[in-house]
C-alpha positions as CSV (number, residue, x, y, z in Angstrom):
1,M,-32.8,5.7,12.3
2,G,-36.4,5.2,11.3
3,L,-38.3,2.0,10.5
4,L,-36.1,-1.1,11.0
5,M,-35.8,-3.2,7.8
6,G,-33.3,-5.8,8.9
7,R,-32.6,-6.3,12.7
8,R,-29.7,-8.7,12.3
9,S,-28.0,-6.4,9.7
10,C,-28.4,-3.4,12.0
11,Q,-27.0,-5.3,15.0
12,G,-24.2,-6.7,13.0
13,G,-23.2,-3.3,11.7
14,I,-22.9,-2.0,15.3
15,H,-20.9,-5.0,16.4
16,D,-18.6,-4.8,13.4
17,F,-17.4,-1.3,14.2
18,T,-16.9,-1.8,17.9
19,P,-13.8,-4.0,18.0
20,S,-11.7,-1.6,15.9
21,E,-12.7,1.3,18.0
22,W,-12.1,-0.6,21.2
23,E,-8.6,-1.4,19.9
24,K,-7.8,2.3,19.3
25,I,-8.9,3.1,22.9
26,R,-7.2,0.3,24.7
27,G,-3.6,1.4,24.0
28,G,-0.7,-0.4,25.6
29,G,0.4,-2.0,22.4
30,Y,-3.1,-2.1,20.9
31,G,-3.6,1.0,18.9
32,A,-0.4,2.7,20.0
33,I,2.2,3.8,17.5
34,T,5.6,3.5,19.2
35,F,8.9,4.9,18.1
36,K,12.5,3.8,18.7
37,N,15.5,5.9,17.6
38,G,13.1,8.1,15.6
39,R,11.5,5.3,13.7
40,V,8.1,3.5,14.0
41,E,8.8,0.2,15.7
42,R,6.2,-1.8,13.8
43,N,6.8,-2.4,10.2
44,N,3.6,-4.1,9.2
45,F,0.6,-6.0,10.6
46,N,2.7,-9.1,11.2
47,D,4.3,-7.5,14.2
48,Y,1.3,-5.4,15.3
49,P,-0.8,-7.1,18.1
50,I,-4.4,-7.1,17.1
51,L,-7.2,-7.3,19.6
52,R,-8.9,-10.7,19.5
53,M,-12.6,-11.3,19.9
54,Y,-12.2,-13.1,23.2
55,E,-10.5,-9.9,24.6
56,M,-13.5,-7.8,23.7
57,P,-16.0,-6.7,26.3
58,T,-19.6,-7.9,25.9
59,V,-21.6,-5.5,23.6
60,E,-25.4,-5.6,23.7
61,V,-27.4,-3.8,21.0
62,F,-30.9,-2.5,21.8
63,I,-33.1,-1.2,19.0
64,T,-36.0,1.1,19.9
65,P,-39.1,0.7,17.6
66,S,-39.8,3.7,15.4
67,Q,-42.5,4.6,12.9
68,D,-40.2,7.1,11.1
69,P,-39.3,6.4,7.4
70,P,-36.4,3.9,6.9
71,G,-33.0,5.5,7.0
72,G,-29.4,4.5,7.5
73,V,-27.9,3.4,10.8
74,G,-24.4,4.6,10.3
75,E,-21.9,3.8,13.0
76,P,-23.8,4.6,16.3
77,G,-21.7,2.2,18.3
78,V,-18.4,4.1,17.7
79,P,-18.9,7.6,19.2
80,P,-19.9,6.6,22.8
81,I,-17.1,4.1,23.4
82,A,-14.3,6.5,24.3
83,P,-16.4,8.7,26.6
84,A,-17.9,5.6,28.3
85,V,-14.4,4.1,29.0
86,G,-13.1,7.5,30.2
87,N,-16.1,7.9,32.5
88,A,-15.6,4.3,33.9
89,I,-11.9,5.1,34.6
90,F,-12.8,8.3,36.3
91,A,-15.5,6.5,38.4
92,A,-13.0,3.8,39.4
93,T,-9.9,6.0,39.9
94,G,-10.9,9.7,40.1
95,K,-8.5,10.3,37.2
96,R,-9.7,12.0,34.0
97,I,-8.4,10.7,30.7
98,R,-8.2,13.4,28.0
99,K,-6.4,11.7,25.1
100,L,-6.4,8.4,23.2
101,P,-5.1,5.8,23.1
102,I,-5.2,5.2,26.8
103,H,-1.9,3.8,28.1
104,P,-1.7,1.7,31.3
105,K,1.0,4.1,32.6
106,E,-1.6,6.9,32.6
107,L,-3.7,5.0,35.0
108,E,-0.9,4.6,37.6
109,T,-1.3,6.6,40.8
110,G,1.4,8.4,42.6
């Protein structure tokens, strides 16, 4: 990333991308496209349940000092979410998740 020019902007950029990615992973109505009689069930955002901030896990951003030239941050909070959730599910259940979104039925045992 390089020399940090704006700590709050950097942290905010990471936090801003996390809710949308978490929504895609969560499944079970959040991020899942469902069909009925060959048609998509949700017509628009008015009948699509959107993840609320109070439903989000706590996200902490740690920035390591650097003397490299300033550069862009990009979206570093996005890529590690799916693997982290998948590894947590595996650690808790012994079941590997290999596709997104994660549906609650995939987590059932038996």
